[in-house]
LUMDREN-879404 format. One record per atom (N, C-alpha, C, O): residue in three letters; x, y negated, z negated. Coordinates in Angstrom, 3 decimals. Each point is the difference from the previous one (the first is absolute). Layout:
! residues N
<node residuo="ala" x="X" y="Y" z="Z"/>
...
This chain:
! residues 111
<node residuo="met" x="-57.776" y="-97.792" z="45.306"/>
<node residuo="met" x="-0.381" y="-0.442" z="1.396"/>
<node residuo="met" x="0.743" y="-1.403" z="-0.057"/>
<node residuo="met" x="-0.173" y="-0.889" z="-0.835"/>
<node residuo="ala" x="0.741" y="0.896" z="1.545"/>
<node residuo="ala" x="0.882" y="-1.130" z="0.633"/>
<node residuo="ala" x="-1.324" y="-0.992" z="0.156"/>
<node residuo="ala" x="-1.148" y="0.444" z="-0.019"/>
<node residuo="leu" x="1.539" y="-2.154" z="0.211"/>
<node residuo="leu" x="-0.619" y="-0.849" z="-0.068"/>
<node residuo="leu" x="-0.529" y="-0.411" z="1.694"/>
<node residuo="leu" x="-1.072" y="-0.308" z="0.522"/>
<node residuo="leu" x="2.814" y="0.550" z="0.056"/>
<node residuo="leu" x="0.884" y="-0.054" z="1.152"/>
<node residuo="leu" x="0.728" y="1.754" z="0.485"/>
<node residuo="leu" x="0.814" y="0.614" z="-0.689"/>
<node residuo="glu" x="-1.490" y="-0.063" z="2.229"/>
<node residuo="glu" x="1.113" y="0.822" z="0.383"/>
<node residuo="glu" x="-0.150" y="-0.073" z="1.256"/>
<node residuo="glu" x="-0.875" y="0.258" z="0.826"/>
<node residuo="val" x="2.247" y="-0.795" z="-0.857"/>
<node residuo="val" x="0.610" y="0.336" z="1.823"/>
<node residuo="val" x="0.383" y="1.652" z="0.474"/>
<node residuo="val" x="1.034" y="0.402" z="-0.535"/>
<node residuo="asn" x="-1.503" y="0.281" z="1.165"/>
<node residuo="asn" x="0.530" y="1.251" z="0.392"/>
<node residuo="asn" x="0.447" y="-0.164" z="1.389"/>
<node residuo="asn" x="-0.578" y="-0.921" z="0.577"/>
<node residuo="ser" x="1.161" y="1.347" z="-0.110"/>
<node residuo="ser" x="1.288" y="-0.175" z="1.603"/>
<node residuo="ser" x="-0.716" y="-1.051" z="0.730"/>
<node residuo="ser" x="-0.641" y="0.138" z="1.042"/>
<node residuo="ile" x="0.821" y="-1.147" z="-1.686"/>
<node residuo="ile" x="-0.309" y="-0.808" z="1.619"/>
<node residuo="ile" x="0.960" y="-0.507" z="0.180"/>
<node residuo="ile" x="0.947" y="-0.326" z="-0.715"/>
<node residuo="thr" x="-1.409" y="0.161" z="2.717"/>
<node residuo="thr" x="0.966" y="-0.275" z="0.684"/>
<node residuo="thr" x="-0.815" y="-0.983" z="1.513"/>
<node residuo="thr" x="-0.724" y="0.459" z="0.884"/>
<node residuo="lys" x="1.059" y="-1.457" z="-1.024"/>
<node residuo="lys" x="-0.612" y="-1.455" z="0.918"/>
<node residuo="lys" x="0.919" y="0.269" z="1.357"/>
<node residuo="lys" x="1.154" y="-0.024" z="0.427"/>
<node residuo="arg" x="-1.895" y="0.171" z="-0.236"/>
<node residuo="arg" x="1.251" y="-0.534" z="1.849"/>
<node residuo="arg" x="-0.850" y="-1.820" z="0.763"/>
<node residuo="arg" x="-0.627" y="-0.951" z="-0.469"/>
<node residuo="phe" x="1.086" y="1.329" z="1.655"/>
<node residuo="phe" x="-0.047" y="-1.572" z="0.366"/>
<node residuo="phe" x="1.158" y="0.143" z="1.071"/>
<node residuo="phe" x="1.133" y="-0.460" z="0.141"/>
<node residuo="gly" x="-2.243" y="1.601" z="0.768"/>
<node residuo="gly" x="0.536" y="0.499" z="1.129"/>
<node residuo="gly" x="1.077" y="1.075" z="0.021"/>
<node residuo="gly" x="-0.071" y="1.159" z="-0.408"/>
<node residuo="gly" x="1.061" y="-1.789" z="0.964"/>
<node residuo="gly" x="1.362" y="0.928" z="-0.328"/>
<node residuo="gly" x="0.924" y="-0.249" z="-1.583"/>
<node residuo="gly" x="0.858" y="0.703" z="-0.534"/>
<node residuo="leu" x="-1.411" y="-1.867" z="0.168"/>
<node residuo="leu" x="0.943" y="-0.041" z="-1.255"/>
<node residuo="leu" x="-1.059" y="0.220" z="-1.408"/>
<node residuo="leu" x="-1.065" y="-0.367" z="-0.497"/>
<node residuo="val" x="2.059" y="1.111" z="0.330"/>
<node residuo="val" x="-0.331" y="0.707" z="-2.147"/>
<node residuo="val" x="0.085" y="-1.348" z="-0.758"/>
<node residuo="val" x="1.036" y="-0.652" z="0.118"/>
<node residuo="ala" x="-2.233" y="0.100" z="-1.030"/>
<node residuo="ala" x="0.340" y="-0.300" z="-0.663"/>
<node residuo="ala" x="-0.039" y="0.165" z="-1.470"/>
<node residuo="ala" x="0.572" y="-0.701" z="-0.834"/>
<node residuo="leu" x="-1.703" y="2.235" z="0.545"/>
<node residuo="leu" x="0.392" y="0.218" z="-0.921"/>
<node residuo="leu" x="-0.188" y="1.763" z="0.502"/>
<node residuo="leu" x="-0.627" y="0.532" z="0.916"/>
<node residuo="asp" x="1.486" y="-0.013" z="-1.993"/>
<node residuo="asp" x="0.716" y="1.598" z="0.620"/>
<node residuo="asp" x="-0.745" y="1.131" z="-1.428"/>
<node residuo="asp" x="0.248" y="-0.034" z="-1.205"/>
<node residuo="asn" x="-0.800" y="0.562" z="1.659"/>
<node residuo="asn" x="-0.838" y="0.572" z="-1.196"/>
<node residuo="asn" x="-0.088" y="-0.101" z="-1.372"/>
<node residuo="asn" x="0.251" y="0.942" z="-0.752"/>
<node residuo="val" x="-0.715" y="-2.421" z="0.264"/>
<node residuo="val" x="0.767" y="-0.673" z="-1.220"/>
<node residuo="val" x="-1.482" y="0.961" z="-0.728"/>
<node residuo="val" x="-1.061" y="0.340" z="0.524"/>
<node residuo="ser" x="1.862" y="-0.048" z="-2.564"/>
<node residuo="ser" x="-0.978" y="0.171" z="-0.382"/>
<node residuo="ser" x="0.122" y="-1.012" z="-1.569"/>
<node residuo="ser" x="1.108" y="-0.334" z="-0.419"/>
<node residuo="phe" x="-2.400" y="-0.055" z="-0.309"/>
<node residuo="phe" x="0.593" y="0.317" z="-1.065"/>
<node residuo="phe" x="-1.202" y="-0.399" z="-1.158"/>
<node residuo="phe" x="-1.106" y="0.383" z="0.382"/>
<node residuo="ser" x="1.087" y="-0.925" z="-1.433"/>
<node residuo="ser" x="-1.547" y="0.282" z="-0.632"/>
<node residuo="ser" x="0.142" y="-1.080" z="-1.328"/>
<node residuo="ser" x="1.184" y="-0.262" z="-0.212"/>
<node residuo="ile" x="-1.906" y="-0.255" z="-0.503"/>
<node residuo="ile" x="0.329" y="-1.058" z="-0.762"/>
<node residuo="ile" x="-1.406" y="-0.203" z="-0.533"/>
<node residuo="ile" x="-1.004" y="-0.460" z="0.543"/>
<node residuo="glu" x="1.293" y="1.096" z="-2.178"/>
<node residuo="glu" x="-0.236" y="0.261" z="-1.227"/>
<node residuo="glu" x="-0.886" y="-1.747" z="0.115"/>
<node residuo="glu" x="0.248" y="-1.066" z="0.562"/>
<node residuo="glu" x="-1.289" y="1.577" z="-1.408"/>
<node residuo="glu" x="-1.128" y="-1.512" z="-1.429"/>
<node residuo="glu" x="1.041" y="-0.384" z="-0.324"/>
<node residuo="glu" x="0.760" y="0.966" z="0.055"/>
<node residuo="gly" x="-0.072" y="-2.118" z="-0.481"/>
<node residuo="gly" x="0.689" y="-0.313" z="-0.701"/>
<node residuo="gly" x="1.527" y="-0.128" z="0.602"/>
<node residuo="gly" x="1.097" y="-0.316" z="-0.462"/>
<node residuo="glu" x="-1.388" y="0.551" z="1.182"/>
<node residuo="glu" x="2.009" y="0.403" z="0.323"/>
<node residuo="glu" x="0.196" y="-1.708" z="1.189"/>
<node residuo="glu" x="-0.851" y="-0.555" z="0.695"/>
<node residuo="ile" x="2.085" y="0.259" z="-0.895"/>
<node residuo="ile" x="0.287" y="-0.540" z="0.538"/>
<node residuo="ile" x="1.671" y="0.188" z="1.501"/>
<node residuo="ile" x="1.132" y="0.446" z="-0.184"/>
<node residuo="arg" x="-1.616" y="-0.874" z="1.158"/>
<node residuo="arg" x="1.104" y="0.309" z="1.257"/>
<node residuo="arg" x="-0.038" y="-0.932" z="0.566"/>
<node residuo="arg" x="-0.735" y="-0.986" z="-0.044"/>
<node residuo="gly" x="1.715" y="1.321" z="0.735"/>
<node residuo="gly" x="0.834" y="-1.176" z="0.731"/>
<node residuo="gly" x="0.902" y="0.875" z="1.550"/>
<node residuo="gly" x="0.920" y="0.810" z="-0.113"/>
<node residuo="leu" x="-1.775" y="-1.481" z="1.949"/>
<node residuo="leu" x="0.623" y="0.222" z="0.608"/>
<node residuo="leu" x="0.973" y="-0.794" z="1.185"/>
<node residuo="leu" x="-0.099" y="-0.732" z="0.985"/>
<node residuo="ile" x="0.909" y="1.299" z="-1.670"/>
<node residuo="ile" x="1.393" y="-1.250" z="0.623"/>
<node residuo="ile" x="0.167" y="1.041" z="0.915"/>
<node residuo="ile" x="-0.539" y="1.072" z="0.272"/>
<node residuo="gly" x="1.722" y="-1.941" z="0.210"/>
<node residuo="gly" x="0.684" y="0.003" z="1.403"/>
<node residuo="gly" x="0.379" y="-1.099" z="0.987"/>
<node residuo="gly" x="-0.443" y="-1.147" z="-0.049"/>
<node residuo="pro" x="1.534" y="1.735" z="1.182"/>
<node residuo="pro" x="-0.145" y="-1.079" z="1.018"/>
<node residuo="pro" x="-0.591" y="-0.967" z="0.480"/>
<node residuo="pro" x="-0.904" y="-0.185" z="-0.815"/>
<node residuo="asn" x="0.805" y="-0.545" z="1.577"/>
<node residuo="asn" x="-1.328" y="-0.289" z="1.335"/>
<node residuo="asn" x="0.573" y="0.924" z="1.083"/>
<node residuo="asn" x="1.096" y="0.400" z="0.392"/>
<node residuo="gly" x="-2.426" y="-0.263" z="-0.105"/>
<node residuo="gly" x="-0.057" y="1.641" z="0.975"/>
<node residuo="gly" x="-0.123" y="0.938" z="-0.702"/>
<node residuo="gly" x="0.258" y="1.028" z="0.627"/>
<node residuo="ala" x="-0.640" y="-0.777" z="-2.051"/>
<node residuo="ala" x="0.169" y="1.462" z="-0.338"/>
<node residuo="ala" x="-1.129" y="0.026" z="0.009"/>
<node residuo="ala" x="-0.085" y="0.120" z="-1.222"/>
<node residuo="gly" x="-1.745" y="-0.130" z="1.792"/>
<node residuo="gly" x="-1.396" y="0.351" z="-0.926"/>
<node residuo="gly" x="-0.672" y="-0.017" z="-0.746"/>
<node residuo="gly" x="-1.014" y="0.664" z="-0.212"/>
<node residuo="lys" x="1.928" y="-2.156" z="-0.779"/>
<node residuo="lys" x="-0.568" y="-0.012" z="-0.957"/>
<node residuo="lys" x="-1.058" y="-0.705" z="0.515"/>
<node residuo="lys" x="-0.997" y="0.615" z="-0.378"/>
<node residuo="ser" x="0.595" y="-1.731" z="1.147"/>
<node residuo="ser" x="-1.584" y="-0.778" z="0.236"/>
<node residuo="ser" x="-0.675" y="1.352" z="1.374"/>
<node residuo="ser" x="-0.704" y="0.226" z="0.985"/>
<node residuo="val" x="1.202" y="0.035" z="-1.523"/>
<node residuo="val" x="-0.224" y="0.921" z="1.189"/>
<node residuo="val" x="-1.045" y="1.324" z="-0.772"/>
<node residuo="val" x="-1.150" y="0.242" z="0.367"/>
<node residuo="met" x="1.772" y="0.375" z="-1.316"/>
<node residuo="met" x="-0.590" y="0.543" z="-1.100"/>
<node residuo="met" x="-0.930" y="-0.513" z="-0.540"/>
<node residuo="met" x="-0.919" y="0.765" z="0.294"/>
<node residuo="phe" x="0.546" y="-1.470" z="-0.836"/>
<node residuo="phe" x="-0.595" y="-1.494" z="-0.944"/>
<node residuo="phe" x="-1.449" y="-0.228" z="0.960"/>
<node residuo="phe" x="-1.157" y="-0.097" z="-0.410"/>
<node residuo="lys" x="1.762" y="0.042" z="2.080"/>
<node residuo="lys" x="-1.449" y="0.008" z="0.940"/>
<node residuo="lys" x="-0.642" y="0.896" z="-0.207"/>
<node residuo="lys" x="-1.182" y="0.139" z="-0.315"/>
<node residuo="thr" x="2.306" y="0.783" z="0.570"/>
<node residuo="thr" x="-0.917" y="1.303" z="0.057"/>
<node residuo="thr" x="-0.976" y="0.781" z="-1.388"/>
<node residuo="thr" x="-0.954" y="0.778" z="0.016"/>
<node residuo="ile" x="1.526" y="-1.253" z="-0.838"/>
<node residuo="ile" x="-1.087" y="0.724" z="-1.645"/>
<node residuo="ile" x="-0.465" y="-1.048" z="0.080"/>
<node residuo="ile" x="-0.365" y="-0.447" z="-1.087"/>
<node residuo="ser" x="0.233" y="-0.071" z="1.778"/>
<node residuo="ser" x="-1.507" y="-1.686" z="-0.071"/>
<node residuo="ser" x="-0.583" y="-0.023" z="1.021"/>
<node residuo="ser" x="-0.555" y="-1.095" z="0.094"/>
<node residuo="gly" x="0.251" y="2.066" z="1.243"/>
<node residuo="gly" x="-0.851" y="0.433" z="0.445"/>
<node residuo="gly" x="0.575" y="-0.818" z="1.491"/>
<node residuo="gly" x="-0.059" y="0.630" z="1.056"/>
<node residuo="phe" x="0.504" y="-1.788" z="-1.067"/>
<node residuo="phe" x="0.793" y="-0.806" z="1.129"/>
<node residuo="phe" x="0.149" y="0.712" z="0.802"/>
<node residuo="phe" x="-0.802" y="-0.128" z="0.925"/>
<node residuo="tyr" x="1.839" y="1.238" z="-0.781"/>
<node residuo="tyr" x="1.063" y="0.988" z="1.162"/>
<node residuo="tyr" x="-1.024" y="1.485" z="-0.126"/>
<node residuo="tyr" x="0.021" y="0.212" z="-1.213"/>
<node residuo="gln" x="-0.760" y="0.732" z="1.761"/>
<node residuo="gln" x="0.142" y="1.417" z="-0.178"/>
<node residuo="gln" x="0.621" y="0.588" z="-0.001"/>
<node residuo="gln" x="0.424" y="0.239" z="1.131"/>
<node residuo="pro" x="0.231" y="0.547" z="-2.264"/>
<node residuo="pro" x="1.247" y="1.070" z="0.333"/>
<node residuo="pro" x="-0.220" y="0.953" z="1.539"/>
<node residuo="pro" x="-1.018" y="0.415" z="0.554"/>
<node residuo="thr" x="2.192" y="-0.334" z="-0.275"/>
<node residuo="thr" x="-0.130" y="1.110" z="1.395"/>
<node residuo="thr" x="-0.262" y="1.517" z="-1.173"/>
<node residuo="thr" x="-0.848" y="0.892" z="0.033"/>
<node residuo="lys" x="1.864" y="-1.126" z="-0.867"/>
<node residuo="lys" x="-0.596" y="1.891" z="-0.570"/>
<node residuo="lys" x="-0.039" y="-0.287" z="-1.612"/>
<node residuo="lys" x="0.511" y="-1.038" z="-0.419"/>
<node residuo="gly" x="-1.071" y="1.891" z="-0.404"/>
<node residuo="gly" x="0.267" y="-0.261" z="-1.347"/>
<node residuo="gly" x="-1.667" y="0.005" z="-0.248"/>
<node residuo="gly" x="-1.048" y="0.099" z="0.639"/>
<node residuo="gln" x="1.702" y="-0.333" z="-2.469"/>
<node residuo="gln" x="-1.547" y="-0.408" z="-1.021"/>
<node residuo="gln" x="0.289" y="-0.705" z="-0.503"/>
<node residuo="gln" x="1.211" y="-0.119" z="-0.187"/>
<node residuo="ile" x="-2.228" y="-0.924" z="-0.432"/>
<node residuo="ile" x="-0.292" y="-1.259" z="-0.940"/>
<node residuo="ile" x="-1.030" y="0.363" z="-0.894"/>
<node residuo="ile" x="-1.114" y="0.431" z="0.298"/>
<node residuo="leu" x="1.547" y="-0.624" z="-1.329"/>
<node residuo="leu" x="-1.197" y="0.473" z="-1.409"/>
<node residuo="leu" x="0.221" y="-1.014" z="-0.763"/>
<node residuo="leu" x="1.075" y="-0.307" z="-0.517"/>
<node residuo="tyr" x="-2.292" y="-0.342" z="0.415"/>
<node residuo="tyr" x="-0.305" y="-1.354" z="-1.373"/>
<node residuo="tyr" x="-0.237" y="0.098" z="-0.809"/>
<node residuo="tyr" x="-1.076" y="-0.598" z="0.030"/>
<node residuo="gln" x="1.223" y="1.038" z="-1.309"/>
<node residuo="gln" x="-0.753" y="0.738" z="-0.922"/>
<node residuo="gln" x="-0.956" y="1.417" z="0.155"/>
<node residuo="gln" x="-1.101" y="0.261" z="-0.485"/>
<node residuo="gly" x="1.913" y="0.459" z="1.285"/>
<node residuo="gly" x="-0.336" y="1.361" z="0.200"/>
<node residuo="gly" x="-0.635" y="-0.042" z="1.672"/>
<node residuo="gly" x="0.443" y="0.871" z="0.749"/>
<node residuo="glu" x="-1.277" y="-1.685" z="-0.278"/>
<node residuo="glu" x="-0.160" y="-0.217" z="1.052"/>
<node residuo="glu" x="0.371" y="-0.004" z="1.372"/>
<node residuo="glu" x="0.835" y="-0.867" z="0.259"/>
<node residuo="asp" x="-1.201" y="1.574" z="0.709"/>
<node residuo="asp" x="0.669" y="-0.436" z="0.955"/>
<node residuo="asp" x="-0.056" y="-1.191" z="0.896"/>
<node residuo="asp" x="-0.554" y="0.320" z="1.052"/>
<node residuo="ile" x="0.932" y="-1.620" z="-1.070"/>
<node residuo="ile" x="0.148" y="-1.227" z="0.437"/>
<node residuo="ile" x="1.034" y="0.274" z="1.483"/>
<node residuo="ile" x="0.116" y="-1.110" z="0.518"/>
<node residuo="thr" x="0.691" y="2.213" z="0.363"/>
<node residuo="thr" x="0.460" y="-0.195" z="0.500"/>
<node residuo="thr" x="-0.908" y="-0.919" z="1.842"/>
<node residuo="thr" x="0.315" y="-0.879" z="0.802"/>
<node residuo="ala" x="-1.259" y="1.662" z="-0.977"/>
<node residuo="ala" x="0.060" y="-1.134" z="1.445"/>
<node residuo="ala" x="-1.439" y="-0.805" z="0.120"/>
<node residuo="ala" x="-0.767" y="-0.313" z="0.910"/>
<node residuo="lys" x="0.835" y="0.158" z="-2.333"/>
<node residuo="lys" x="-0.651" y="-1.275" z="-0.220"/>
<node residuo="lys" x="0.357" y="-1.624" z="-0.288"/>
<node residuo="lys" x="0.721" y="-0.295" z="-0.953"/>
<node residuo="gly" x="-1.342" y="-0.852" z="1.950"/>
<node residuo="gly" x="0.736" y="-0.991" z="0.335"/>
<node residuo="gly" x="-0.049" y="-0.348" z="-1.525"/>
<node residuo="gly" x="-0.532" y="0.529" z="-0.976"/>
<node residuo="ala" x="1.618" y="-2.083" z="1.258"/>
<node residuo="ala" x="0.112" y="-1.126" z="-0.980"/>
<node residuo="ala" x="-1.317" y="-0.342" z="-1.080"/>
<node residuo="ala" x="0.166" y="0.006" z="-1.219"/>
<node residuo="ser" x="-1.770" y="-0.365" z="2.003"/>
<node residuo="ser" x="-0.346" y="-0.575" z="-0.799"/>
<node residuo="ser" x="-0.764" y="1.078" z="-0.698"/>
<node residuo="ser" x="-0.466" y="-0.306" z="-1.098"/>
<node residuo="ala" x="0.203" y="1.831" z="1.661"/>
<node residuo="ala" x="-0.599" y="0.967" z="-0.890"/>
<node residuo="ala" x="1.289" y="-0.105" z="-1.599"/>
<node residuo="ala" x="-0.376" y="-0.185" z="-1.157"/>
<node residuo="ile" x="1.667" y="0.343" z="1.546"/>
<node residuo="ile" x="1.246" y="0.186" z="-0.824"/>
<node residuo="ile" x="-0.279" y="-1.503" z="-0.860"/>
<node residuo="ile" x="0.756" y="-0.309" z="-0.921"/>
<node residuo="ala" x="-1.302" y="-0.110" z="1.112"/>
<node residuo="ala" x="0.371" y="-1.461" z="-0.856"/>
<node residuo="ala" x="-1.061" y="-0.212" z="-0.984"/>
<node residuo="ala" x="0.034" y="-0.411" z="-1.160"/>
<node residuo="glu" x="-1.249" y="0.905" z="2.132"/>
<node residuo="glu" x="-1.504" y="0.440" z="-1.126"/>
<node residuo="glu" x="0.109" y="0.485" z="-1.115"/>
<node residuo="glu" x="-0.541" y="-0.526" z="-0.973"/>
<node residuo="arg" x="1.616" y="2.165" z="0.851"/>
<node residuo="arg" x="0.359" y="0.465" z="-0.544"/>
<node residuo="arg" x="1.400" y="0.004" z="-1.154"/>
<node residuo="arg" x="0.317" y="0.889" z="-0.790"/>
<node residuo="gly" x="0.388" y="-2.316" z="1.060"/>
<node residuo="gly" x="0.038" y="-0.976" z="-1.128"/>
<node residuo="gly" x="1.800" y="0.165" z="0.309"/>
<node residuo="gly" x="0.825" y="-0.417" z="-0.813"/>
<node residuo="leu" x="-0.529" y="0.938" z="1.819"/>
<node residuo="leu" x="1.720" y="0.621" z="0.351"/>
<node residuo="leu" x="-0.504" y="-1.627" z="1.563"/>
<node residuo="leu" x="-0.832" y="-0.276" z="0.865"/>
<node residuo="val" x="2.241" y="-0.293" z="-1.594"/>
<node residuo="val" x="-0.157" y="-1.215" z="0.881"/>
<node residuo="val" x="1.601" y="-0.636" z="0.076"/>
<node residuo="val" x="0.915" y="0.474" z="-0.674"/>
<node residuo="arg" x="-0.790" y="-1.334" z="1.374"/>
<node residuo="arg" x="1.518" y="-0.585" z="0.546"/>
<node residuo="arg" x="0.146" y="-1.415" z="0.191"/>
<node residuo="arg" x="-0.917" y="-0.759" z="0.316"/>
<node residuo="thr" x="2.135" y="0.432" z="-0.527"/>
<node residuo="thr" x="0.030" y="-1.301" z="-0.157"/>
<node residuo="thr" x="1.101" y="-0.489" z="1.847"/>
<node residuo="thr" x="0.192" y="0.530" z="1.094"/>
<node residuo="phe" x="-0.034" y="-1.043" z="-1.384"/>
<node residuo="phe" x="0.588" y="-0.760" z="1.197"/>
<node residuo="phe" x="1.442" y="-0.561" z="0.199"/>
<node residuo="phe" x="0.224" y="-0.029" z="-1.210"/>
<node residuo="gln" x="1.036" y="-0.481" z="1.799"/>
<node residuo="gln" x="0.700" y="-0.960" z="-0.511"/>
<node residuo="gln" x="0.097" y="-0.765" z="0.033"/>
<node residuo="gln" x="0.637" y="-0.645" z="-0.833"/>
<node residuo="glu" x="-1.569" y="-0.118" z="2.466"/>
<node residuo="glu" x="-0.192" y="-1.193" z="0.025"/>
<node residuo="glu" x="-1.438" y="-0.545" z="-0.409"/>
<node residuo="glu" x="-0.903" y="0.669" z="0.502"/>
<node residuo="thr" x="0.512" y="-1.653" z="-1.241"/>
<node residuo="thr" x="-1.535" y="0.440" z="-0.520"/>
<node residuo="thr" x="-0.925" y="-1.202" z="0.504"/>
<node residuo="thr" x="0.063" y="-0.636" z="-1.052"/>
<node residuo="thr" x="-0.512" y="0.197" z="1.506"/>
<node residuo="thr" x="-0.582" y="-0.890" z="0.475"/>
<node residuo="thr" x="-1.037" y="-1.126" z="-1.048"/>
<node residuo="thr" x="-1.166" y="-0.118" z="0.376"/>
<node residuo="leu" x="1.553" y="-0.592" z="-1.516"/>
<node residuo="leu" x="-1.016" y="-0.646" z="-0.706"/>
<node residuo="leu" x="-0.467" y="-1.292" z="0.234"/>
<node residuo="leu" x="0.537" y="-0.922" z="0.614"/>
<node residuo="phe" x="-2.141" y="1.007" z="-1.470"/>
<node residuo="phe" x="-0.850" y="-1.308" z="0.539"/>
<node residuo="phe" x="0.478" y="-0.758" z="-0.972"/>
<node residuo="phe" x="0.227" y="0.180" z="-1.197"/>
<node residuo="gln" x="-0.080" y="-1.357" z="2.182"/>
<node residuo="gln" x="0.550" y="-1.576" z="-0.571"/>
<node residuo="gln" x="-0.312" y="-0.258" z="-1.142"/>
<node residuo="gln" x="0.598" y="0.139" z="-1.067"/>
<node residuo="glu" x="-1.712" y="-0.583" z="1.367"/>
<node residuo="glu" x="-1.718" y="-0.653" z="-1.030"/>
<node residuo="glu" x="-0.043" y="1.417" z="-0.746"/>
<node residuo="glu" x="0.602" y="0.157" z="1.062"/>
<node residuo="phe" x="-0.682" y="0.920" z="-1.717"/>
<node residuo="phe" x="0.026" y="0.740" z="-0.760"/>
<node residuo="phe" x="1.336" y="0.128" z="-1.370"/>
<node residuo="phe" x="1.201" y="0.069" z="0.261"/>
<node residuo="thr" x="-1.651" y="-0.063" z="-1.369"/>
<node residuo="thr" x="0.849" y="-0.311" z="-0.766"/>
<node residuo="thr" x="0.542" y="1.699" z="-0.088"/>
<node residuo="thr" x="-0.754" y="0.807" z="0.544"/>
<node residuo="val" x="2.367" y="-0.108" z="-1.386"/>
<node residuo="val" x="0.217" y="0.640" z="0.004"/>
<node residuo="val" x="-1.375" y="1.204" z="-0.312"/>
<node residuo="val" x="-0.266" y="1.078" z="0.531"/>
<node residuo="tyr" x="-0.191" y="-1.619" z="-1.295"/>
<node residuo="tyr" x="-1.155" y="1.209" z="-1.089"/>
<node residuo="tyr" x="-0.858" y="0.570" z="1.472"/>
<node residuo="tyr" x="-0.023" y="1.129" z="0.488"/>
<node residuo="asp" x="-0.539" y="-2.206" z="-0.106"/>
<node residuo="asp" x="-1.084" y="0.633" z="1.370"/>
<node residuo="asp" x="0.819" y="0.606" z="1.263"/>
<node residuo="asp" x="-0.538" y="0.733" z="0.830"/>
<node residuo="asn" x="1.950" y="-1.137" z="-0.779"/>
<node residuo="asn" x="0.620" y="1.077" z="1.106"/>
<node residuo="asn" x="-0.010" y="1.314" z="-0.500"/>
<node residuo="asn" x="-0.399" y="0.827" z="0.821"/>
<node residuo="val" x="0.742" y="-0.357" z="-2.002"/>
<node residuo="val" x="0.164" y="0.930" z="0.173"/>
<node residuo="val" x="-1.080" y="0.527" z="-0.271"/>
<node residuo="val" x="-0.017" y="1.193" z="0.304"/>
<node residuo="leu" x="-1.416" y="-1.783" z="-1.001"/>
<node residuo="leu" x="-1.580" y="0.468" z="0.622"/>
<node residuo="leu" x="-0.903" y="0.142" z="0.756"/>
<node residuo="leu" x="-1.195" y="0.131" z="-0.265"/>
<node residuo="val" x="1.995" y="-0.155" z="1.811"/>
<node residuo="val" x="0.073" y="-0.086" z="1.336"/>
<node residuo="val" x="0.724" y="1.482" z="-0.062"/>
<node residuo="val" x="-0.806" y="0.864" z="0.346"/>
<node residuo="gly" x="2.394" y="-0.205" z="-0.766"/>
<node residuo="gly" x="-0.290" y="1.228" z="-0.051"/>
<node residuo="gly" x="-0.645" y="1.326" z="-0.574"/>
<node residuo="gly" x="0.057" y="1.197" z="0.285"/>
<node residuo="cys" x="-0.843" y="-2.157" z="-1.442"/>
<node residuo="cys" x="-0.714" y="0.668" z="-0.953"/>
<node residuo="cys" x="-1.173" y="0.644" z="0.588"/>
<node residuo="cys" x="-0.683" y="0.907" z="-0.476"/>
<node residuo="his" x="0.539" y="-1.641" z="1.799"/>
<node residuo="his" x="-1.312" y="-0.065" z="0.687"/>
<node residuo="his" x="0.080" y="1.146" z="0.235"/>
<node residuo="his" x="0.985" y="0.107" z="-0.730"/>
<node residuo="leu" x="-1.172" y="1.244" z="1.223"/>
<node residuo="leu" x="-0.625" y="1.167" z="0.482"/>
<node residuo="leu" x="-0.180" y="0.629" z="-1.142"/>
<node residuo="leu" x="-1.066" y="0.524" z="-0.324"/>
<node residuo="arg" x="2.328" y="-0.540" z="-0.510"/>
<node residuo="arg" x="0.196" y="1.383" z="-0.812"/>
<node residuo="arg" x="-1.548" y="-0.346" z="-1.821"/>
<node residuo="arg" x="-0.390" y="0.695" z="-0.939"/>
<node residuo="ala" x="0.056" y="-2.386" z="1.538"/>
<node residuo="ala" x="-1.110" y="-0.187" z="-1.225"/>
<node residuo="ala" x="-1.074" y="0.094" z="0.712"/>
<node residuo="ala" x="-1.176" y="-0.084" z="-0.353"/>
<node residuo="arg" x="1.770" y="0.318" z="1.680"/>
<node residuo="arg" x="-1.465" y="0.417" z="0.660"/>
<node residuo="arg" x="-1.218" y="-1.295" z="-0.022"/>
<node residuo="arg" x="-1.130" y="0.375" z="0.315"/>
<node residuo="ser" x="1.287" y="-1.790" z="-0.649"/>
<node residuo="ser" x="-0.352" y="-1.254" z="0.735"/>
<node residuo="ser" x="-0.543" y="-0.486" z="1.210"/>
<node residuo="ser" x="0.146" y="0.395" z="1.157"/>
<node residuo="asn" x="-0.926" y="-1.508" z="-1.732"/>
<node residuo="asn" x="-0.679" y="-0.874" z="1.479"/>
<node residuo="asn" x="0.674" y="-1.199" z="0.184"/>
<node residuo="asn" x="-0.802" y="-0.929" z="-0.099"/>
<node residuo="leu" x="1.884" y="0.565" z="0.316"/>
<node residuo="leu" x="0.530" y="-0.835" z="0.229"/>
<node residuo="leu" x="-0.035" y="-0.900" z="0.516"/>
<node residuo="leu" x="0.972" y="-0.756" z="-0.010"/>
């Protein structure tokens, strides 16, 4: 069983097709890259996998569970999270403390 399976994902924004029938899988321990020019759909793919966008059609499985219709918070609780290009750090925190803020949801601590 693949760690992540993306099956025939399409994402439309009105008449714009951002992802068109995309499929791939990633096995545990495997490292993959997603490359392409600006506007190719890389960010849309990550936002769709992580629940920020809902796909127009298709299915996403994480550890065998269908997460297609789940929101970003529910997906993050399962351990599948993303980072953003532009981050805002807490200037008064150490590097370690800033990283801990990102780990908060995964660790289920009470910050």
